C-alpha positions as CSV (number, residue, x, y, z in Angstrom):
1,M,72.0,209.2,87.8
2,K,70.4,211.3,85.1
3,P,66.6,211.9,85.6
4,A,65.7,210.1,82.4
5,A,67.1,207.0,84.1
6,Q,65.4,207.8,87.4
7,A,62.1,207.7,85.7
8,L,62.7,204.2,84.0
9,D,62.7,200.7,85.7
10,K,65.6,198.2,85.5
11,R,63.7,196.2,82.4
12,S,63.5,199.2,80.5
13,L,67.1,200.5,80.8
14,V,68.5,197.1,80.0
15,D,66.2,197.0,77.1
16,F,67.6,200.1,75.5
17,Y,71.0,198.0,75.6
18,R,69.1,194.9,74.2
19,Q,67.8,196.9,71.5
20,M,71.0,199.0,70.4
21,R,72.8,195.7,70.7
22,L,70.5,194.3,68.1
23,L,70.8,197.1,65.7
24,R,74.5,197.0,65.9
25,I,74.8,193.3,65.3
26,F,72.1,193.4,62.4
27,E,73.9,196.1,60.6
28,E,77.1,194.4,61.2
29,R,75.7,190.9,59.6
30,A,73.9,193.0,56.8
31,A,77.6,194.3,55.8
32,E,78.8,190.8,55.8
33,Q,75.8,189.6,53.5
34,Y,76.4,192.4,51.0
35,M,80.0,191.3,50.6
36,R,78.9,188.1,50.0
37,G,76.6,189.5,47.0
38,R,73.2,188.3,49.0
39,V,72.4,192.0,49.3
40,R,72.0,193.9,46.2
41,G,72.1,197.6,45.5
42,F,72.8,200.2,48.0
43,L,73.3,199.6,51.9
44,H,73.8,202.5,54.1
45,L,74.6,201.2,57.6
46,Y,73.2,202.9,61.0
47,I,76.5,201.8,63.2
48,G,77.3,204.6,65.5
49,E,73.8,206.1,65.6
50,E,71.6,203.4,67.6
51,A,70.9,205.7,70.7
52,I,69.0,208.1,68.4
53,A,66.8,205.2,67.2
54,A,66.3,203.4,70.3
55,G,65.9,206.6,72.7
56,A,63.2,208.9,70.3
57,I,61.3,205.8,69.2
58,S,60.7,204.7,72.4
59,T,58.4,208.0,73.5
60,L,56.0,207.1,70.8
61,E,52.6,205.6,71.1
62,P,51.5,202.6,68.5
63,Q,49.3,205.1,66.6
64,D,52.2,207.6,65.6
65,Y,53.6,207.4,62.3
66,I,57.2,207.4,61.4
67,A,58.7,208.7,58.3
68,T,62.5,208.4,57.6
69,H,65.5,208.4,55.2
70,Y,67.2,205.6,53.5
71,R,69.5,204.6,56.5
72,D,66.3,203.0,57.6
73,H,67.4,199.7,59.1
74,G,67.8,200.8,62.8
75,H,64.5,202.9,62.7
76,A,62.6,199.7,61.5
77,L,63.9,197.5,64.0
78,A,63.4,200.0,66.8
79,R,59.9,200.6,65.9
80,G,59.5,196.7,66.4
81,L,59.6,195.1,62.8
82,D,60.7,191.4,62.8
83,P,64.6,191.3,61.9
84,K,63.8,188.4,59.8
85,V,61.3,190.5,57.6
86,V,63.9,193.2,57.6
87,M,66.7,191.0,56.5
88,A,64.4,189.2,53.8
89,E,63.6,192.6,52.5
90,L,67.2,193.3,52.2
91,F,67.8,190.2,50.4
92,G,65.0,191.1,48.1
93,K,62.9,188.1,49.1
94,V,59.0,187.8,49.1
95,T,58.8,187.5,52.7
96,G,60.3,191.1,53.3
97,C,58.3,193.7,54.9
98,S,58.1,195.3,51.2
99,K,57.8,191.9,49.5
100,G,61.2,192.3,48.1
101,M,60.4,195.2,46.2
102,G,61.9,198.1,48.2
103,G,65.0,196.8,49.6
104,S,67.3,198.7,52.0
105,M,66.2,201.8,51.3
106,H,62.6,201.4,51.2
107,L,61.6,199.5,54.4
108,F,57.8,199.6,55.2
109,D,55.2,198.3,57.4
110,A,51.8,200.0,57.6
111,S,50.4,197.9,60.4
112,R,53.4,199.7,62.7
113,N,52.7,203.2,61.3
114,F,56.4,202.8,59.8
115,M,55.7,204.7,56.6
116,G,58.7,204.1,55.0
117,G,62.5,204.7,54.1
118,Y,62.7,207.1,51.2
119,A,65.8,207.1,48.9
120,I,65.1,211.0,47.6
121,V,67.1,213.2,50.0
122,G,64.3,215.1,51.9
123,G,61.3,213.2,49.9
124,Q,60.1,212.3,53.2
125,L,59.7,215.6,54.4
126,P,56.5,216.7,52.4
127,L,54.9,213.2,53.0
128,A,55.3,213.5,57.0
129,V,53.7,217.0,56.6
130,G,50.7,215.2,54.7
131,L,50.4,212.7,57.3
132,G,50.5,215.3,60.1
133,L,48.0,217.5,58.1
134,A,45.5,214.3,58.0
135,A,46.1,213.7,61.7
136,S,45.1,217.1,62.5
137,Y,42.1,217.1,60.1
138,L,40.8,214.1,61.5
139,K,41.1,215.1,65.1
140,E,43.5,212.1,65.6
141,N,45.7,211.8,68.6
142,R,48.9,211.1,66.4
143,V,52.4,212.5,66.5
144,V,54.3,212.1,63.3
145,L,58.3,211.5,63.7
146,C,59.9,212.7,60.6
147,I,63.6,211.6,60.7
148,L,66.1,213.5,58.4
149,G,69.9,213.6,58.0
150,D,71.7,217.0,57.8
151,G,72.1,216.6,54.1
152,A,68.3,217.3,53.5
153,L,68.8,221.0,55.0
154,N,69.6,222.5,51.7
155,E,66.8,221.0,49.9
156,G,63.9,223.0,48.8
157,E,61.2,220.4,50.1
158,F,62.8,221.1,53.8
159,H,62.0,224.9,53.7
160,E,58.4,224.1,52.3
161,S,57.8,221.4,54.7
162,M,58.8,223.5,57.6
163,N,56.6,226.6,56.4
164,L,53.4,224.6,56.0
165,A,54.0,222.5,59.3
166,A,54.3,225.7,61.2
167,I,51.4,227.5,59.3
168,W,49.2,224.7,59.9
169,R,50.3,224.0,63.5
170,L,50.9,220.2,62.7
171,P,52.0,217.6,65.1
172,V,55.3,216.5,63.3
173,V,58.6,216.1,65.4
174,F,61.4,216.9,62.9
175,L,64.3,214.9,64.1
176,C,67.8,215.6,62.5
177,E,70.2,213.2,62.6
178,N,73.3,215.4,62.1
179,N,76.3,212.7,61.8
180,L,78.4,215.8,60.1
181,Y,78.7,214.3,56.9
182,G,76.4,214.6,54.0
183,M,77.8,211.7,51.8
184,G,81.4,212.6,51.5
185,S,81.2,216.5,52.4
186,P,81.4,217.7,55.8
187,V,78.2,219.5,56.8
188,K,80.5,222.8,57.7
189,E,81.7,223.2,54.0
190,V,78.2,222.9,52.5
191,F,75.7,224.6,55.2
192,A,76.4,227.9,56.4
193,A,74.9,227.6,59.9
194,A,76.6,224.1,60.4
195,D,77.4,224.9,64.0
196,E,73.7,225.7,65.2
197,I,71.7,223.6,62.8
198,Y,69.1,223.5,65.3
199,R,68.4,227.3,64.8
200,I,67.5,226.8,61.1
201,V,64.0,226.7,61.9
202,E,63.8,230.1,63.6
203,P,62.4,232.0,60.7
204,Y,59.2,229.6,60.7
205,H,59.0,230.3,64.4
206,I,59.4,226.7,65.1
207,P,60.9,225.9,68.7
208,S,64.2,223.8,68.7
209,S,67.0,222.4,70.4
210,Q,70.0,220.0,70.2
211,V,70.9,216.7,72.2
212,D,73.6,214.5,72.2
213,G,72.7,211.7,70.1
214,M,75.2,209.2,71.2
215,D,73.5,209.0,74.4
216,V,70.4,207.0,74.7
217,L,69.2,208.3,77.8
218,A,69.7,211.9,76.8
219,V,67.9,211.4,73.4
220,R,64.8,209.5,75.5
221,E,64.7,212.8,77.8
222,A,64.7,215.4,75.1
223,M,62.2,213.4,73.0
224,E,59.7,212.5,75.9
225,G,58.9,216.5,76.3
226,V,59.1,217.3,72.7
227,V,56.5,214.3,71.8
228,G,54.3,215.8,74.7
229,R,54.7,219.1,73.5
230,V,53.4,218.4,70.1
231,R,51.1,215.9,70.9
232,D,49.2,218.6,73.3
233,G,48.8,221.0,70.4
234,G,52.2,222.9,70.7
235,G,52.6,222.5,66.9
236,P,55.8,221.0,65.1
237,Y,59.0,221.0,66.9
238,F,62.9,220.5,65.3
239,L,65.4,218.4,67.4
240,E,68.9,218.0,66.3
241,A,70.7,215.2,67.5
242,L,74.6,215.1,67.3
243,T,76.1,211.8,66.2
244,Y,78.4,210.1,63.9
245,R,78.4,207.2,61.7
246,F,81.2,204.6,62.4
247,R,81.1,203.3,58.7
248,G,81.4,205.3,55.3
249,H,78.1,206.9,53.6
250,S,77.3,203.4,52.3
251,M,79.1,200.0,51.5
252,A,80.6,201.8,48.4
253,D,82.2,204.4,50.4
254,P,85.9,203.8,52.1
255,S,85.4,207.1,54.0
256,E,88.8,208.2,53.0
257,Y,87.8,211.8,53.8
258,R,87.6,211.6,57.3
259,S,90.8,211.9,59.6
260,K,91.6,208.9,61.8
261,E,92.0,211.1,65.0
262,E,88.3,212.3,64.4
263,E,87.0,208.6,64.1
264,A,88.9,207.7,67.2
265,F,87.4,210.8,69.0
266,W,83.9,209.4,68.3
267,Q,84.6,205.7,68.7
268,K,85.2,206.5,72.3
269,R,81.8,207.8,72.6
270,D,80.1,204.8,70.9
271,P,76.6,204.7,72.4
272,V,76.2,200.9,72.7
273,A,79.5,200.6,74.7
274,K,78.4,203.9,77.0
275,H,75.3,202.7,77.9
276,R,76.7,199.1,78.8
277,Q,79.1,200.7,81.1
278,F,76.5,203.1,82.6
279,L,74.4,199.7,83.2
280,L,77.2,198.1,84.8
281,A,78.6,201.2,87.0
282,N,75.3,201.8,88.5
283,G,74.5,198.1,89.4
284,I,71.5,197.8,87.0
285,A,72.7,194.8,85.1
286,S,75.7,192.4,85.8
287,E,78.4,191.4,83.0
288,A,76.6,188.3,83.0
289,E,73.2,189.4,82.1
290,L,74.4,191.5,79.3
291,E,76.6,188.6,77.8
292,T,73.4,186.7,77.9
293,I,71.6,189.3,75.9
294,G,74.4,189.7,73.4
295,Q,74.3,186.1,72.7
296,G,70.4,186.1,72.2
297,V,71.0,188.9,69.6
298,E,73.5,187.1,67.6
299,E,71.3,184.1,67.7
300,Q,68.3,186.4,66.6
301,V,70.2,188.0,63.9
302,E,71.4,184.5,62.7
303,E,68.1,183.4,62.7
304,A,66.8,186.5,60.3
305,I,69.8,185.5,57.8
306,R,68.7,181.7,57.6
307,F,65.1,183.0,57.1
308,A,65.9,185.3,54.4
309,E,68.3,182.8,52.5
310,E,65.4,180.1,52.5
311,S,62.6,182.3,51.5
312,P,61.7,182.6,47.9
313,D,62.3,185.2,45.2
314,P,59.2,187.3,44.2
315,A,57.6,185.6,41.0
316,P,58.2,187.2,38.1
317,E,54.4,188.1,37.4
318,A,55.1,190.2,40.7
319,L,56.4,192.9,38.3
320,Y,52.6,193.8,37.4
321,E,51.5,194.0,40.9
322,N,50.9,197.4,42.8
323,L,50.6,199.4,39.6
324,Y,48.2,202.1,38.8
325,A,47.0,200.3,35.8
326,N,48.3,197.3,34.0
327,P,50.3,197.7,30.9
């Protein structure tokens, strides 16, 4: 058994399964609601990447910040946002976590220091650096987890953010979810150092490493060390998690640019199924226990859908709220 597993009790190990199962079912149901026209705009699913959110966010403290990209449902749920308010936000309802004004790509909950998903590629990076600067200046015991995709690596603000974070030794963990594609472009065709993405920060003297993003316990173990180092004043850190999205870039993407062989290879490494098998093989949980968890998650997500359906739309006058100045 891995050291990460030995350090956790049964409840924690089983909870990783419950959490990843919730993320998976939530996304599958969100896709169904999108096809029914209840979710508008863009919808980027997190299916296949659940181990990263569950493993990484489990190492954070309540006072720590999270700033992420637009594939943000899994991160929000792993941080503890209520599935009901997340689904309501996808539906554009006033009961959503952003009051129906953000939708899928702009989930936000200041009460949990979940500082938002951002639709602009790399747009969260300077904001994460700002949060890190504030925490450092105020001498607060906070770590900032900035989650980005491999598509952000070619953006100018990526390099600006790495430079400032390094110079000011800010408490920021940059977690790159490398799912091998930026929209429909293979990362190896658009990034010269695709085989060693984690080394991109070497010129900034930021330490870095790579982890199997399809293994929740591997992610947990790697992040524990990283977060502890950063919290103790070690400055920023860059962690690359190798993963794969099982669906297209968004619901509008049929994903025809990927081979069936490639998809089959990664499907065999499904993080939810992998952790389930680990629990069963090591006698940590029984089939009956895991089935009960699955049924509970299904009911939880169905309740979230009902809540979203029954919630009111924002009032027309809400258009004039949260503005710097009235027209």
